[in-house]
C-alpha positions as CSV (number, residue, x, y, z in Angstrom):
1,M,-9.1,28.8,-19.8
2,A,-8.0,25.1,-19.8
3,N,-5.3,23.9,-17.4
4,M,-2.1,24.1,-19.4
5,R,0.2,22.8,-16.6
6,Y,2.3,19.9,-17.9
7,G,4.5,18.3,-15.3
8,Y,6.2,15.1,-14.5
9,S,5.0,14.8,-10.9
10,T,2.3,12.5,-9.7
11,P,-0.8,14.4,-8.7
12,K,-1.5,14.7,-4.9
13,N,-3.4,11.9,-3.2
14,V,-3.1,9.3,-5.9
15,A,-2.8,5.8,-4.6
16,G,0.8,4.5,-5.2
17,G,2.1,7.9,-6.1
18,L,5.3,9.4,-4.7
19,S,4.3,12.4,-2.5
20,D,7.5,14.3,-3.0
21,L,11.1,14.0,-4.2
22,S,12.7,13.3,-0.8
23,P,15.3,10.4,-0.9
24,H,13.6,7.1,-1.8
25,I,14.4,3.5,-2.7
26,I,12.4,1.9,-5.5
27,V,12.9,-1.7,-6.6
28,S,11.4,-3.7,-9.5
29,R,9.6,-7.0,-8.9
30,S,7.2,-9.4,-10.7
31,A,3.7,-9.9,-9.5
32,D,2.8,-13.4,-8.3
33,E,-0.9,-12.5,-8.6
34,E,-3.3,-9.7,-9.5
35,M,-2.9,-6.7,-7.2
36,K,-4.0,-3.1,-6.7
37,I,-1.8,0.0,-6.8
38,G,-1.1,1.7,-3.4
39,M,-1.3,-1.6,-1.4
40,G,1.4,-3.1,0.8
41,M,3.2,-6.0,-0.8
42,I,4.9,-9.1,0.7
43,Q,7.8,-11.2,-0.6
44,G,6.4,-13.6,-3.2
45,S,7.3,-17.1,-4.4
46,I,10.9,-16.0,-5.1
47,P,12.0,-13.4,-2.4
48,G,13.8,-10.4,-3.9
49,T,12.2,-11.2,-7.3
50,R,8.5,-11.6,-6.8
51,V,5.8,-10.0,-4.6
52,R,2.2,-10.9,-3.6
53,N,-0.7,-9.7,-1.5
54,P,-0.5,-10.3,2.2
55,V,-2.1,-13.2,4.0
56,K,-2.9,-13.8,7.7
57,T,0.3,-15.7,8.5
58,D,2.7,-13.0,7.1
59,T,5.1,-11.2,9.4
60,A,6.8,-7.8,9.2
61,D,10.1,-9.5,8.0
62,A,8.4,-10.4,4.7
63,F,7.1,-6.9,4.0
64,E,8.6,-5.6,0.6
65,G,7.0,-2.1,0.3
66,I,4.1,-0.3,-1.3
67,L,3.1,-1.0,-4.9
68,M,3.7,2.2,-6.9
69,N,1.6,3.8,-9.6
70,G,3.9,3.8,-12.6
71,G,1.5,5.8,-14.7
72,L,1.3,3.1,-17.3
73,T,-1.1,0.6,-15.7
74,P,-3.7,-0.1,-18.4
75,V,-7.5,0.0,-17.9
76,Y,-8.7,-3.4,-19.0
77,D,-11.9,-4.3,-20.9
78,D,-13.7,-5.1,-17.6
79,G,-13.0,-1.5,-16.5
80,K,-10.6,-2.5,-13.7
81,V,-7.3,-0.7,-13.1
82,T,-5.3,-3.6,-11.7
83,V,-1.8,-5.1,-12.0
84,R,-2.1,-8.5,-13.7
85,K,-0.2,-11.6,-12.7
86,N,3.5,-11.7,-13.9
87,A,3.6,-7.9,-14.6
88,T,6.7,-6.0,-13.7
89,V,6.0,-3.6,-10.8
90,N,7.8,-0.9,-8.9
91,I,7.8,-1.2,-5.1
92,L,8.7,1.7,-2.8
93,Q,10.8,0.5,0.1
94,K,11.9,3.8,1.5
95,G,10.4,7.3,1.0
96,R,7.0,9.0,1.0
97,I,4.0,7.6,-0.8
98,Y,0.2,7.7,-0.9
99,A,-1.1,4.4,0.4
100,R,-4.6,2.9,0.5
101,C,-6.2,2.9,4.0
102,T,-8.9,0.9,5.6
103,E,-12.4,2.3,5.6
104,D,-12.5,3.0,9.4
105,S,-8.9,4.2,9.8
106,E,-8.2,7.6,11.2
107,P,-4.5,8.3,10.5
108,A,-2.8,11.4,11.8
109,Y,0.7,12.8,11.6
110,G,3.2,10.7,13.4
111,K,1.0,7.7,14.1
112,D,2.4,4.2,13.5
113,V,1.4,2.3,10.3
114,Y,0.0,-1.2,10.4
115,L,-0.6,-3.4,7.3
116,V,-3.8,-5.4,7.3
117,T,-3.0,-9.1,6.5
118,E,-6.5,-10.6,6.1
119,G,-10.0,-10.0,5.0
120,K,-11.3,-7.7,2.3
121,E,-8.9,-4.9,3.3
122,A,-5.7,-7.0,3.2
123,G,-2.9,-4.9,1.9
124,M,-4.4,-1.6,3.2
125,C,-2.8,0.5,5.9
126,T,-4.3,1.6,9.3
127,E,-3.1,3.2,12.5
128,E,-5.0,0.6,14.6
129,A,-2.7,-1.9,16.3
130,P,-3.7,-5.6,16.5
131,R,-5.8,-6.5,19.4
132,A,-7.2,-9.6,21.0
133,K,-10.7,-10.9,20.2
134,A,-13.3,-9.5,22.8
135,E,-15.6,-12.0,24.4
136,D,-18.7,-10.4,22.8
137,E,-17.2,-10.5,19.2
138,T,-18.1,-13.4,16.9
139,E,-14.8,-13.2,15.0
140,A,-11.3,-11.9,15.7
141,P,-10.2,-8.5,14.2
142,P,-8.1,-8.8,11.0
143,G,-4.4,-9.6,11.4
144,R,-2.0,-6.7,11.2
145,I,1.8,-6.2,11.1
146,K,3.6,-3.1,12.1
147,L,5.5,-1.4,9.3
148,P,8.7,0.6,9.5
149,A,6.6,3.7,8.7
150,R,4.6,6.6,10.0
151,F,1.6,8.5,8.8
152,L,2.2,12.1,7.5
153,G,-1.4,13.3,7.7
154,K,-5.1,12.5,7.6
155,K,-6.9,10.2,5.1
156,E,-8.6,11.8,2.1
157,D,-10.8,9.6,-0.2
158,G,-9.3,6.4,1.3
159,I,-5.7,7.5,0.7
160,A,-3.1,8.8,3.2
161,E,0.5,9.8,2.9
162,I,3.0,7.6,4.7
163,E,6.8,7.6,5.1
164,L,8.6,4.3,4.9
165,S,11.9,4.2,6.7
């Protein structure tokens, strides 16, 4: 028999989806550039109005929140599910959400959350704090900023539940 369950909740473990109905704060912003759902966002060209992807020089003071899955993000002709420049987006600033994590992250309940600010994983979350470049490394590890958040469990398919406070 087909699944006949019709609900209004976001399925579990979907990037950018609320994980429960605990108290939360969601704000609307405009996208300064193309971005992916479930990623950490930074204040954009007009703070309080626009958001953008993080860059190496960003600090925790500029963190806006996690880009939410509004359920209406279109799939474009190129097959990508992305938020286009100037689109209106929802940003979770407080509450529980499923966020994208770095490939090598190993989150666990209660661990601190850091936002990667450079490289191909910029905007993703990890439990690994920033560290200095080792003498035998050719390049420094990606920049990270500590978020006002904690992990609520392990990573599944590159997604982990976090709680922003």
